[in-house]
DSSP file (Angstrom, degrees, kcal/mol; ACC not computed):
  #  RESIDUE AA STRUCTURE BP1 BP2  ACC     N-H-->O    O-->H-N    N-H-->O    O-->H-N    TCO  KAPPA ALPHA  PHI   PSI    X-CA   Y-CA   Z-CA
    1    1 A M              0   0    0      0, 0.0     2,-0.4     0, 0.0     0, 0.0   0.000 360.0 360.0 360.0 135.8    6.3  -28.1   -2.0
    2    2 A V        -     0   0    0      1,-0.1     2,-0.2     0, 0.0     0, 0.0  -0.636 360.0-117.3 -81.8 130.8    7.8  -24.8   -3.2
    3    3 A K        -     0   0    0     -2,-0.4    -1,-0.1     1,-0.1     2,-0.0  -0.461  31.0-111.0 -68.9 136.5    5.6  -21.8   -2.5
    4    4 A E     >  -     0   0    0     -2,-0.2     4,-2.4     1,-0.1     5,-0.2  -0.352  29.7-112.5 -65.6 147.7    4.4  -19.9   -5.6
    5    5 A W  H  > S+     0   0    0      1,-0.2     4,-2.7     2,-0.2     5,-0.3   0.885 112.9  48.6 -55.1 -49.2    6.0  -16.4   -6.1
    6    6 A N  H  > S+     0   0    0      1,-0.2     4,-2.3     2,-0.2    -1,-0.2   0.918 113.5  47.2 -61.5 -42.9    2.8  -14.4   -5.6
    7    7 A A  H  > S+     0   0    0      2,-0.2     4,-1.9     1,-0.2    -1,-0.2   0.896 111.8  52.5 -63.1 -39.8    1.9  -16.3   -2.4
    8    8 A Y  H  X S+     0   0    0     -4,-2.4     4,-1.6     2,-0.2    -2,-0.2   0.938 112.6  42.6 -60.7 -49.6    5.4  -15.9   -1.1
    9    9 A F  H  X S+     0   0    0     -4,-2.7     4,-2.2     1,-0.2    -1,-0.2   0.839 111.9  54.0 -72.4 -32.0    5.5  -12.1   -1.6
   10   10 A L  H  X S+     0   0    0     -4,-2.3     4,-2.2    -5,-0.3    -1,-0.2   0.873 106.5  53.6 -66.0 -35.4    2.0  -11.6   -0.2
   11   11 A E  H  X S+     0   0    0     -4,-1.9     4,-1.9     2,-0.2    -2,-0.2   0.886 108.7  48.8 -64.4 -38.8    3.2  -13.6    2.9
   12   12 A I  H  X S+     0   0    0     -4,-1.6     4,-2.4     2,-0.2    -2,-0.2   0.908 109.6  51.9 -66.5 -41.3    6.1  -11.1    3.3
   13   13 A A  H  X S+     0   0    0     -4,-2.2     4,-2.0     1,-0.2    88,-0.2   0.887 107.7  53.3 -60.8 -38.2    3.7   -8.2    2.9
   14   14 A K  H  X S+     0   0    0     -4,-2.2     4,-0.9     2,-0.2    -1,-0.2   0.911 108.3  49.2 -62.0 -42.6    1.6   -9.7    5.6
   15   15 A T  H >< S+     0   0    0     -4,-1.9     3,-0.8     1,-0.2     4,-0.3   0.905 108.3  53.7 -63.3 -41.3    4.6   -9.9    7.9
   16   16 A C  H >< S+     0   0    0     -4,-2.4     3,-2.0     1,-0.2     4,-0.2   0.893 101.3  60.4 -59.1 -39.6    5.4   -6.2    7.1
   17   17 A A  H >< S+     0   0    0     -4,-2.0     3,-1.7     1,-0.3    -1,-0.2   0.785  90.2  70.0 -59.2 -27.4    1.8   -5.3    8.1
   18   18 A S  T << S+     0   0    0     -4,-0.9    -1,-0.3    -3,-0.8    -2,-0.2   0.637  91.8  60.0 -67.9 -12.3    2.6   -6.7   11.6
   19   19 A R  T <  S+     0   0    0     -3,-2.0    -1,-0.3    -4,-0.3    -2,-0.2   0.512  78.3 121.8 -89.2  -6.9    4.9   -3.6   12.1
   20   20 A S    <   -     0   0    0     -3,-1.7    25,-0.2    -4,-0.2     6,-0.1  -0.253  47.5-163.7 -60.1 139.8    2.1   -1.1   11.6
   21   21 A N        +     0   0    0     23,-0.9    33,-1.3    25,-0.0     2,-0.4   0.090  54.0 116.3-109.2  22.1    1.4    1.3   14.5
   22   22 A C        -     0   0    0     22,-0.5    37,-0.1     3,-0.3    22,-0.1  -0.746  55.5-154.3 -89.7 134.9   -2.0    2.2   13.2
   23   23 A L  S    S+     0   0    0     -2,-0.4    -1,-0.1     1,-0.1     3,-0.1   0.686  90.9  49.4 -79.0 -18.5   -5.0    1.3   15.4
   24   24 A R  S    S+     0   0    0      1,-0.3     2,-0.3     0, 0.0    -1,-0.1   0.851 120.0   4.0 -93.4 -39.7   -7.4    1.2   12.5
   25   25 A A        -     0   0    0      2,-0.1     2,-0.6    19,-0.0    -1,-0.3  -0.996  52.3-146.8-151.5 142.2   -5.7   -1.0    9.8
   26   26 A N        +     0   0    0     -2,-0.3     2,-0.4    76,-0.2    -9,-0.2  -0.939  31.9 169.1-112.5 109.2   -2.5   -3.1    9.5
   27   27 A V        -     0   0    0     -2,-0.6    17,-1.7   -10,-0.2     2,-0.3  -0.957  12.5-172.0-125.6 138.4   -1.2   -2.9    6.0
   28   28 A G  E     -AB  43 101A   0     73,-2.1    73,-2.7    -2,-0.4     2,-0.3  -0.933   2.2-166.5-127.2 153.5    2.1   -4.1    4.5
   29   29 A A  E     -AB  42 100A   0     13,-2.7    13,-2.2    -2,-0.3     2,-0.4  -0.991   4.9-167.7-140.3 147.1    3.6   -3.7    1.1
   30   30 A V  E     -AB  41  99A   0     69,-2.2    69,-2.8    -2,-0.3     2,-0.5  -1.000  10.4-151.9-134.4 133.1    6.6   -5.2   -0.8
   31   31 A I  E     -AB  40  98A   0      9,-2.9     8,-3.3    -2,-0.4     9,-1.3  -0.931  17.9-170.9-105.9 127.2    8.1   -4.0   -4.0
   32   32 A V  E     -AB  38  97A   0     65,-3.4    65,-3.0    -2,-0.5     6,-0.2  -0.968  14.2-134.3-124.6 128.5    9.7   -6.8   -6.1
   33   33 A G    >   -     0   0    0      4,-2.8     3,-2.2    -2,-0.4    63,-0.1  -0.191  34.8 -98.6 -72.9 169.5   11.9   -6.3   -9.2
   34   34 A Q  T 3  S+     0   0    0      1,-0.3    -1,-0.1     2,-0.1    61,-0.0   0.720 124.9  63.6 -61.0 -20.5   11.6   -8.3  -12.4
   35   35 A D  T 3  S-     0   0    0      2,-0.2    -1,-0.3     1,-0.0     3,-0.1   0.342 118.5-112.7 -84.4   6.1   14.4  -10.4  -11.0
   36   36 A K  S <  S+     0   0    0     -3,-2.2     2,-0.4     1,-0.3    -2,-0.1   0.699  75.0 134.3  67.6  22.5   12.2  -11.5   -8.1
   37   37 A K        -     0   0    0     -4,-0.0    -4,-2.8     1,-0.0     2,-0.3  -0.853  62.8-112.0-102.7 139.0   14.4   -9.6   -5.6
   38   38 A I  E     -A   32   0A   0     -2,-0.4    -6,-0.2    -6,-0.2     3,-0.1  -0.523  31.0-179.3 -71.0 127.2   12.8   -7.4   -2.9
   39   39 A K  E     -     0   0A   0     -8,-3.3     2,-0.3     1,-0.4    -7,-0.2   0.764  64.0 -20.9 -96.1 -33.7   13.5   -3.7   -3.6
   40   40 A A  E     -A   31   0A   0     -9,-1.3    -9,-2.9    52,-0.1    -1,-0.4  -0.976  52.1-148.1-168.4 160.2   11.7   -2.3   -0.5
   41   41 A T  E     +A   30   0A   0     -2,-0.3     2,-0.3   -11,-0.2   -11,-0.2  -0.899  17.3 178.1-129.9 163.0    9.1   -3.0    2.1
   42   42 A G  E     -A   29   0A   0    -13,-2.2   -13,-2.7    -2,-0.3     2,-0.3  -0.988  11.6-167.0-158.3 161.3    6.7   -0.7    3.9
   43   43 A Y  E     -A   28   0A   0     -2,-0.3     2,-0.3   -15,-0.2   -15,-0.2  -0.967  38.3 -92.5-145.8 159.6    3.9   -0.6    6.4
   44   44 A N        +     0   0    0    -17,-1.7   -23,-0.9    -2,-0.3   -22,-0.5  -0.578  69.2 110.2 -79.5 135.5    1.4    2.0    7.4
   45   45 A G  B     -E   78   0B   0     33,-1.7    33,-3.2    -2,-0.3     3,-0.1  -0.966  66.0 -59.7 175.9 173.9    2.4    4.1   10.3
   46   46 A T        -     0   0    0     -2,-0.3    31,-0.2    31,-0.3     3,-0.1  -0.298  61.2 -92.5 -71.3 155.6    3.5    7.5   11.4
   47   47 A P    >   -     0   0    0      0, 0.0     3,-1.8     0, 0.0    -1,-0.1  -0.238  64.0 -70.4 -59.5 158.3    6.6    9.2   10.1
   48   48 A S  T 3  S+     0   0    0      1,-0.3     3,-0.1    -3,-0.1    -3,-0.0  -0.219 120.6  12.1 -53.2 137.2    9.8    8.7   12.0
   49   49 A K  T 3  S+     0   0    0      1,-0.2     2,-0.5    -3,-0.1    -1,-0.3   0.607  97.9 120.7  69.6  15.2    9.9   10.5   15.4
   50   50 A V  S <  S-     0   0    0     -3,-1.8    -1,-0.2    -4,-0.1    -4,-0.1  -0.932  71.9-110.3-108.9 133.6    6.1   11.3   15.3
   51   51 A V        -     0   0    0     -2,-0.5     2,-0.1    -3,-0.1    -3,-0.0  -0.403  37.9-141.2 -63.8 130.3    3.9   10.0   18.1
   52   52 A S     >  -     0   0    0     -2,-0.1     4,-2.1     1,-0.1     5,-0.2  -0.442  20.7-114.3 -91.2 164.1    1.6    7.3   16.7
   53   53 A C  H  >>S+     0   0    0      1,-0.2     4,-2.2     2,-0.2     5,-1.3   0.848 119.1  59.2 -62.3 -34.1   -2.0    6.5   17.5
   54   54 A Y  H  45S+     0   0    0    -33,-1.3    -1,-0.2     2,-0.2   -32,-0.1   0.927 107.9  44.2 -59.9 -45.3   -0.8    3.3   19.0
   55   55 A E  H  45S+     0   0    0      1,-0.2    -2,-0.2   -34,-0.2    -1,-0.2   0.863 115.7  47.9 -68.3 -35.6    1.4    5.2   21.5
   56   56 A L  H  <5S-     0   0    0     -4,-2.1    -2,-0.2     2,-0.2    -1,-0.2   0.766 104.1-132.6 -74.0 -25.6   -1.4    7.7   22.2
   57   57 A G  T  <5S+     0   0    0     -4,-2.2     2,-0.3     1,-0.2    -3,-0.2   0.643  76.2  71.5  80.1  15.2   -3.9    4.8   22.7
   58   58 A K      < -     0   0    0     -5,-1.3     2,-0.4    -6,-0.2    -2,-0.2  -0.992  64.9-142.8-158.4 157.9   -6.5    6.5   20.5
   59   59 A C     >  -     0   0    0     -2,-0.3     4,-2.7     1,-0.1     5,-0.2  -0.989   8.8-150.6-128.0 123.8   -7.2    7.3   16.8
   60   60 A Y  H  > S+     0   0    0     -2,-0.4     4,-1.7     1,-0.2     6,-0.1   0.890  99.9  53.1 -57.1 -41.8   -8.9   10.5   15.8
   61   61 A R  H  4>S+     0   0    0      2,-0.2     5,-2.5    13,-0.2    -1,-0.2   0.882 111.6  44.6 -66.6 -38.6  -10.4    8.8   12.7
   62   62 A I  H >45S+     0   0    0      1,-0.2     3,-1.6     3,-0.2    -2,-0.2   0.945 112.5  51.8 -67.8 -48.0  -12.0    6.1   14.8
   63   63 A E  H 3<5S+     0   0    0     -4,-2.7    -2,-0.2     1,-0.3    -1,-0.2   0.792 116.7  40.2 -59.2 -29.1  -13.2    8.5   17.5
   64   64 A N  T 3<5S-     0   0    0     -4,-1.7    -1,-0.3    -5,-0.2    -2,-0.2   0.195 107.5-121.4-108.7  15.0  -14.9   10.6   14.8
   65   65 A N  T < 5 +     0   0    0     -3,-1.6    -3,-0.2     1,-0.2    -4,-0.1   0.864  44.0 176.5  50.1  45.1  -16.3    7.8   12.6
   66   66 A I      < -     0   0    0     -5,-2.5    -1,-0.2    -6,-0.1     3,-0.1  -0.717  30.6-119.6 -82.7 121.2  -14.3    9.0    9.5
   67   67 A P    >   -     0   0    0      0, 0.0     3,-1.3     0, 0.0    -1,-0.1  -0.250  29.6 -99.0 -63.6 145.8  -14.9    6.4    6.7
   68   68 A S  T 3  S+     0   0    0      1,-0.2     3,-0.1     4,-0.0     4,-0.0  -0.337 109.2  31.9 -58.9 142.2  -12.0    4.6    5.2
   69   69 A G  T 3  S+     0   0    0      1,-0.3     2,-0.3    -3,-0.1    -1,-0.2   0.537 105.9  90.6  86.0   6.8  -10.8    6.2    1.9
   70   70 A T  S <  S+     0   0    0     -3,-1.3    -1,-0.3     1,-0.2    -4,-0.0  -0.910  77.5  12.3-132.7 160.5  -11.8    9.7    2.9
   71   71 A R    >   +     0   0    0     -2,-0.3     3,-2.0     1,-0.1    -1,-0.2   0.852  58.1 176.7  45.6  55.4  -10.3   12.8    4.7
   72   72 A Y  G >   +     0   0    0      1,-0.3     3,-1.9     2,-0.2    -1,-0.1   0.742  69.6  74.5 -59.7 -24.4   -6.7   11.6    4.6
   73   73 A E  G 3  S+     0   0    0      1,-0.3    -1,-0.3     3,-0.0    -2,-0.1   0.667  89.0  60.5 -65.5 -14.0   -5.5   14.9    6.1
   74   74 A T  G <  S+     0   0    0     -3,-2.0     2,-0.4   -14,-0.0    -1,-0.3   0.457  88.1  92.6 -90.3  -1.2   -6.9   13.7    9.5
   75   75 A C    <   -     0   0    0     -3,-1.9   -16,-0.0    -4,-0.1    -4,-0.0  -0.756  60.3-156.7 -99.4 139.8   -4.6   10.6    9.6
   76   76 A R        +     0   0    0     -2,-0.4     2,-0.1     2,-0.1    -1,-0.1   0.636  68.8  85.9 -82.0 -16.4   -1.2   10.6   11.3
   77   77 A S        -     0   0    0    -31,-0.2     2,-0.4   -33,-0.0   -31,-0.3  -0.437  68.9-135.2 -94.4 159.2    0.1    7.7    9.2
   78   78 A I  B     -E   45   0B   0    -33,-3.2   -33,-1.7   -35,-0.1   -35,-0.1  -0.898  39.7-107.3-101.8 138.9    1.7    7.2    5.9
   79   79 A H     >  -     0   0    0     -2,-0.4     4,-2.6   -35,-0.2     5,-0.2  -0.299  21.2-118.8 -68.2 152.4    0.3    4.4    3.8
   80   80 A A  H  > S+     0   0    0      1,-0.2     4,-2.4     2,-0.2   -51,-0.2   0.885 114.3  53.3 -56.8 -42.7    2.3    1.2    3.4
   81   81 A E  H  > S+     0   0    0      1,-0.2     4,-2.2     2,-0.2    -1,-0.2   0.919 110.6  46.7 -60.6 -44.7    2.4    1.6   -0.4
   82   82 A Q  H  > S+     0   0    0      1,-0.2     4,-2.7     2,-0.2    -2,-0.2   0.914 110.8  51.9 -65.3 -43.6    3.8    5.2    0.0
   83   83 A N  H  X S+     0   0    0     -4,-2.6     4,-2.3     1,-0.2    -2,-0.2   0.912 110.2  48.8 -60.0 -43.0    6.4    4.1    2.6
   84   84 A A  H  X S+     0   0    0     -4,-2.4     4,-2.3     2,-0.2    -1,-0.2   0.919 112.3  48.1 -64.2 -42.9    7.6    1.3    0.3
   85   85 A I  H  X S+     0   0    0     -4,-2.2     4,-2.8     2,-0.2    -2,-0.2   0.915 111.4  50.2 -64.7 -42.6    7.9    3.6   -2.7
   86   86 A I  H  < S+     0   0    0     -4,-2.7    -1,-0.2     1,-0.2    -2,-0.2   0.916 112.6  47.7 -60.3 -43.2    9.8    6.2   -0.6
   87   87 A Q  H  < S+     0   0    0     -4,-2.3    -2,-0.2    -5,-0.2    -1,-0.2   0.886 117.6  41.3 -65.5 -39.1   12.2    3.5    0.6
   88   88 A A  H  < S-     0   0    0     -4,-2.3     4,-0.4    -5,-0.2    -2,-0.2   0.900  96.9-145.5 -78.1 -41.6   12.8    2.1   -2.9
   89   89 A G    >X  -     0   0    0     -4,-2.8     3,-1.0    -5,-0.2     4,-0.8   0.112  33.4 -80.3  81.0 153.7   13.1    5.3   -4.9
   90   90 A Q  H >> S+     0   0    0      1,-0.3     4,-1.4     2,-0.2     3,-0.7   0.837 125.6  61.3 -61.2 -36.1   11.9    5.6   -8.5
   91   91 A D  H 34 S+     0   0    0      1,-0.2    -1,-0.3     2,-0.2    -2,-0.1   0.822 108.9  42.8 -63.7 -29.5   14.9    3.9  -10.0
   92   92 A R  H <4 S+     0   0    0     -3,-1.0    -1,-0.2    -4,-0.4    -2,-0.2   0.590 111.2  56.5 -90.4 -11.2   14.3    0.7   -8.1
   93   93 A C  H X< S+     0   0    0     -4,-0.8     3,-2.8    -3,-0.7    27,-0.2   0.717  73.3 117.9 -90.0 -23.2   10.5    0.8   -8.8
   94   94 A S  T 3< S-     0   0    0     -4,-1.4    25,-0.2     1,-0.3    24,-0.1  -0.229  95.0  -6.1 -55.3 119.4   10.6    0.9  -12.6
   95   95 A G  T 3  S+     0   0    0     23,-2.7    -1,-0.3     1,-0.2    24,-0.2   0.476 105.2 137.2  77.0   2.8    8.9   -2.2  -14.0
   96   96 A A    <   -     0   0    0     -3,-2.8    24,-2.9    22,-0.1    25,-1.2  -0.175  52.0-123.8 -79.2 171.4    8.5   -3.7  -10.5
   97   97 A V  E     -Bc  32 121A   0    -65,-3.0   -65,-3.4    23,-0.2     2,-0.4  -0.944  18.2-149.7-114.5 137.3    5.6   -5.5   -8.9
   98   98 A M  E     -Bc  31 122A   0     23,-2.4    25,-2.7    -2,-0.4     2,-0.5  -0.914   4.9-160.6-108.7 136.6    4.0   -4.4   -5.6
   99   99 A Y  E     -Bc  30 123A   0    -69,-2.8   -69,-2.2    -2,-0.4     2,-0.4  -0.967   9.6-169.1-114.2 129.2    2.4   -6.8   -3.2
  100  100 A I  E     -Bc  29 124A   0     23,-2.7    25,-2.2    -2,-0.5     2,-0.4  -0.973   4.0-169.6-124.3 131.4   -0.1   -5.3   -0.6
  101  101 A W  E     +Bc  28 125A   0    -73,-2.7   -73,-2.1    -2,-0.4    25,-0.2  -0.961  65.1  35.3-118.3 135.8   -1.6   -7.2    2.4
  102  102 A G  S    S+     0   0    0     23,-2.4     2,-0.3    -2,-0.4    24,-0.3   0.355 101.4  67.1 111.3  -3.8   -4.4   -5.9    4.5
  103  103 A H        -     0   0    0     22,-0.6    -1,-0.3    -3,-0.1    -3,-0.1  -0.932  55.8-153.2-138.2 163.0   -6.7   -4.1    2.0
  104  104 A D  S    S+     0   0    0     -2,-0.3     2,-0.3    21,-0.1    20,-0.1   0.176  83.7  40.9-119.1  14.7   -8.9   -4.9   -0.9
  105  105 A F  S    S-     0   0    0     20,-0.1     2,-0.5    21,-0.0    20,-0.1  -0.967  71.6-129.1-150.3 165.1   -8.5   -1.5   -2.6
  106  106 A I        -     0   0    0     -2,-0.3    18,-0.0    -3,-0.1     5,-0.0  -0.986  31.0-126.2-118.3 126.7   -5.9    1.1   -3.3
  107  107 A C     >  -     0   0    0     -2,-0.5     4,-2.3     1,-0.1     5,-0.2  -0.211  25.3-107.3 -68.7 163.0   -6.7    4.7   -2.3
  108  108 A I  H  > S+     0   0    0      1,-0.2     4,-1.7     2,-0.2     5,-0.1   0.847 118.3  53.6 -60.7 -37.0   -6.5    7.5   -4.9
  109  109 A L  H  > S+     0   0    0      1,-0.2     4,-1.9     2,-0.2    -1,-0.2   0.932 110.9  44.9 -65.4 -45.3   -3.3    8.9   -3.3
  110  110 A C  H  > S+     0   0    0      1,-0.2     4,-2.9     2,-0.2    -2,-0.2   0.846 107.3  59.4 -69.5 -33.1   -1.5    5.6   -3.4
  111  111 A K  H  X S+     0   0    0     -4,-2.3     4,-2.5     1,-0.2    -1,-0.2   0.927 106.9  47.9 -58.3 -42.9   -2.6    5.0   -7.0
  112  112 A R  H  X S+     0   0    0     -4,-1.7     4,-2.5     2,-0.2    -2,-0.2   0.910 112.0  48.8 -64.7 -42.3   -0.9    8.3   -7.9
  113  113 A F  H  X S+     0   0    0     -4,-1.9     4,-2.1     2,-0.2    -2,-0.2   0.926 111.7  50.0 -60.5 -45.8    2.3    7.2   -6.1
  114  114 A I  H  X>S+     0   0    0     -4,-2.9     5,-1.1     2,-0.2     4,-1.0   0.926 112.6  45.9 -62.4 -46.8    2.3    3.8   -7.8
  115  115 A V  H ><5S+     0   0    0     -4,-2.5     3,-0.8     1,-0.2    -1,-0.2   0.943 114.2  48.2 -61.6 -47.5    1.8    5.3  -11.3
  116  116 A Q  H 3<5S+     0   0    0     -4,-2.5    -1,-0.2     1,-0.2    -2,-0.2   0.826 106.0  58.6 -64.2 -31.5    4.5    7.9  -10.7
  117  117 A S  H 3<5S-     0   0    0     -4,-2.1    -1,-0.2    -5,-0.2   -24,-0.2   0.748 109.8-118.3 -72.0 -23.3    7.0    5.4   -9.3
  118  118 A G  T <<5 +     0   0    0     -4,-1.0   -23,-2.7    -3,-0.8    -3,-0.1   0.495  55.2 158.5  95.9   4.0    7.0    3.2  -12.5
  119  119 A I      < -     0   0    0     -5,-1.1    -1,-0.3   -25,-0.2   -22,-0.2  -0.369  28.7-156.4 -59.3 142.0    5.6    0.1  -10.8
  120  120 A A        +     0   0    0    -24,-2.9    17,-2.5     1,-0.3    18,-0.5   0.802  62.0   3.6 -96.4 -34.2    4.0   -2.1  -13.5
  121  121 A E  E     -cD  97 136A   0    -25,-1.2   -23,-2.4    15,-0.2     2,-0.4  -0.983  57.1-146.7-153.8 161.2    1.5   -4.3  -11.6
  122  122 A V  E     -cD  98 135A   0     13,-2.9    13,-3.2    -2,-0.3     2,-0.4  -0.987   1.8-162.7-134.9 139.0    0.0   -4.9   -8.1
  123  123 A Y  E     -cD  99 134A   0    -25,-2.7   -23,-2.7    -2,-0.4     2,-0.4  -0.991  20.6-177.2-117.0 130.8   -1.2   -7.9   -6.3
  124  124 A I  E     +cD 100 133A   0      9,-2.4     9,-3.1    -2,-0.4     2,-0.3  -0.984  11.7 176.2-134.6 139.8   -3.5   -7.1   -3.3
  125  125 A Q  E     -c  101   0A   0    -25,-2.2   -23,-2.4    -2,-0.4   -22,-0.6  -0.982  18.6-158.9-144.8 130.1   -5.1   -9.3   -0.7
  126  126 A K  S    S-     0   0    0      5,-0.4     2,-0.3    -2,-0.3    -1,-0.1   0.931  72.5 -31.2 -73.8 -47.3   -7.2   -8.3    2.4
  127  127 A D  S >  S-     0   0    0      4,-0.1     3,-1.2   -26,-0.1    -1,-0.2  -0.911  75.0 -75.2-159.5-178.1   -6.8  -11.4    4.4
  128  128 A E  T 3  S+     0   0    0     -2,-0.3    -2,-0.0     1,-0.3    -1,-0.0   0.786 127.2  50.3 -61.1 -28.3   -6.4  -15.2    4.1
  129  129 A K  T 3  S+     0   0    0      2,-0.1    -1,-0.3    -4,-0.0    -4,-0.0   0.597  96.8  86.5 -86.9 -11.7  -10.1  -15.7    3.2
  130  130 A S  S <  S-     0   0    0     -3,-1.2     2,-0.1     1,-0.1     3,-0.0  -0.559  82.2-108.3 -91.8 152.7  -10.1  -13.0    0.5
  131  131 A P        -     0   0    0      0, 0.0     2,-0.5     0, 0.0    -5,-0.4  -0.386  33.8-107.8 -72.5 156.8   -9.1  -13.5   -3.2
  132  132 A V        -     0   0    0     -7,-0.1     2,-0.5    -2,-0.1    -7,-0.2  -0.748  33.1-149.5 -82.3 128.8   -5.9  -12.1   -4.5
  133  133 A I  E     -D  124   0A   0     -9,-3.1    -9,-2.4    -2,-0.5     2,-0.5  -0.890   4.5-155.3-104.2 129.0   -6.6   -9.2   -6.8
  134  134 A H  E     -D  123   0A   0     -2,-0.5     2,-0.4   -11,-0.2   -11,-0.2  -0.907  13.3-175.2-105.6 127.7   -4.2   -8.5   -9.7
  135  135 A I  E     -D  122   0A   0    -13,-3.2   -13,-2.9    -2,-0.5     2,-0.4  -0.984  17.7-145.3-127.3 126.5   -4.1   -4.9  -11.0
  136  136 A L  E >>  -D  121   0A   0     -2,-0.4     4,-1.2   -15,-0.2     3,-1.0  -0.751  16.6-136.8 -85.4 135.5   -2.2   -3.7  -14.0
  137  137 A V  H 3> S+     0   0    0    -17,-2.5     4,-2.5    -2,-0.4     5,-0.2   0.789 103.8  66.9 -65.5 -25.9   -0.9   -0.2  -13.5
  138  138 A E  H 3> S+     0   0    0    -18,-0.5     4,-2.0     1,-0.2    -1,-0.3   0.883 100.0  51.0 -58.6 -36.7   -1.9    0.6  -17.1
  139  139 A D  H <> S+     0   0    0     -3,-1.0     4,-2.2     2,-0.2    -1,-0.2   0.863 107.8  51.5 -69.0 -35.9   -5.5    0.2  -15.8
  140  140 A I  H  X S+     0   0    0     -4,-1.2     4,-2.7     2,-0.2    -2,-0.2   0.912 108.2  52.4 -65.4 -41.7   -4.8    2.6  -12.9
  141  141 A K  H  X S+     0   0    0     -4,-2.5     4,-2.4     1,-0.2    -2,-0.2   0.923 110.0  48.3 -58.9 -44.9   -3.5    5.1  -15.4
  142  142 A K  H  X S+     0   0    0     -4,-2.0     4,-2.7     2,-0.2    -1,-0.2   0.919 111.2  50.6 -61.2 -43.8   -6.7    4.8  -17.5
  143  143 A E  H  X S+     0   0    0     -4,-2.2     4,-2.3     1,-0.2    -2,-0.2   0.926 111.5  47.3 -60.5 -46.2   -8.8    5.2  -14.3
  144  144 A L  H  X S+     0   0    0     -4,-2.7     4,-1.9     1,-0.2    -1,-0.2   0.882 112.5  50.0 -64.2 -38.3   -7.0    8.3  -13.3
  145  145 A S  H  X S+     0   0    0     -4,-2.4     4,-1.9    -5,-0.2    -2,-0.2   0.912 110.4  49.8 -65.5 -43.3   -7.2    9.8  -16.8
  146  146 A E  H  X S+     0   0    0     -4,-2.7     4,-1.6     1,-0.2    -2,-0.2   0.887 109.9  50.8 -63.8 -39.3  -11.0    9.1  -16.9
  147  147 A Q  H  X S+     0   0    0     -4,-2.3     4,-1.6     1,-0.2    -1,-0.2   0.896 108.7  52.0 -64.2 -39.7  -11.5   10.8  -13.5
  148  148 A A  H  X S+     0   0    0     -4,-1.9     4,-1.8     1,-0.2    -1,-0.2   0.873 107.2  52.8 -64.4 -37.0   -9.6   13.8  -14.7
  149  149 A M  H  < S+     0   0    0     -4,-1.9    -1,-0.2     1,-0.2    -2,-0.2   0.855 107.2  52.2 -67.2 -34.7  -11.8   14.1  -17.8
  150  150 A K  H  < S+     0   0    0     -4,-1.6    -1,-0.2     1,-0.2    -2,-0.2   0.843 109.4  49.9 -69.1 -33.5  -14.9   14.0  -15.5
  151  151 A V  H  <        0   0    0     -4,-1.6    -2,-0.2     1,-0.2    -1,-0.2   0.862 360.0 360.0 -73.5 -36.3  -13.6   16.9  -13.4
  152  152 A N     <        0   0    0     -4,-1.8    -1,-0.2    -5,-0.1    -2,-0.2   0.478 360.0 360.0 -83.7 360.0  -12.8   19.1  -16.4
């Protein structure tokens, strides 16, 4: 039996997550063009040539009970979504689909990256037992606009 496209790309995102050097979460991302060709992959981890929490054997965020989704400035890593977008570049992201493995939400920073990159839709799955969540980037744009209106 041939694996369905979304399941196939989520499986690749899961494999990407296995490269993460973060002690707290292993997340992988894949950007796929409308032609069903992979444009880029990413995983959460430190920038090149920066010592990781894995190498240190400790994580500041774990040690200080910093909740997920907050105080990003205390983290040494770049998110998987951001790494994939950086690798692909905006010209390869336009109209593409992103697949994310290892989370059931997208942080506010990554939402901004995704919108700016031109990605059209996202499929996200936390683990094998979790449902696949489909998100249209138009809905993320609306959410970001509504948040901006509340602030002003």
